[in-house]
C-alpha positions, 0 to 999 in steps of 0.5 A: 610797407609796400604800396599795393598796385590798384587793378580796376577789372572792368566787365569782371562780374560773370565768372570774375576771371580777373578777380579770381586770378588776382585776389590772392596776390598781396601786392595788388588791390583788385576792383572788379566792376560790372552790372550784377549785384554782387554783395559777397566781394568787398571791392565789387563796384556795380557800375553801368559800363555801357556807352549809354552811360554819359556819367561813366568816367565820373562814376569810375573816378568817384567810386574807385581809387586811382588805378595803376592797371585797368583790364577791360574784356567786354562780353563776347556776345557783343563781338558776335552781334557785330560780325552778325551785322557785317555778315561775317558768319565765318567766325563763331 
């Protein structure tokens, strides 16, 4: 029996793009992580991934198995607000 590759899909609770694209691969075990309260996906973990969470690493390590791959795509609105703060309005 092959050992499955563990994937942490951080910030994957909106459309769950990482989870949706990887869930049927029998070689992968995908753990989507986000702040929503999603109960219908077995491996979903509700963890505050913000910089304000001083216990973030402890929470990740205690609630999830050790990963082989970590995918992380922070929400795009954060990038837009950074551009607005720097007066870079050319990219939307």
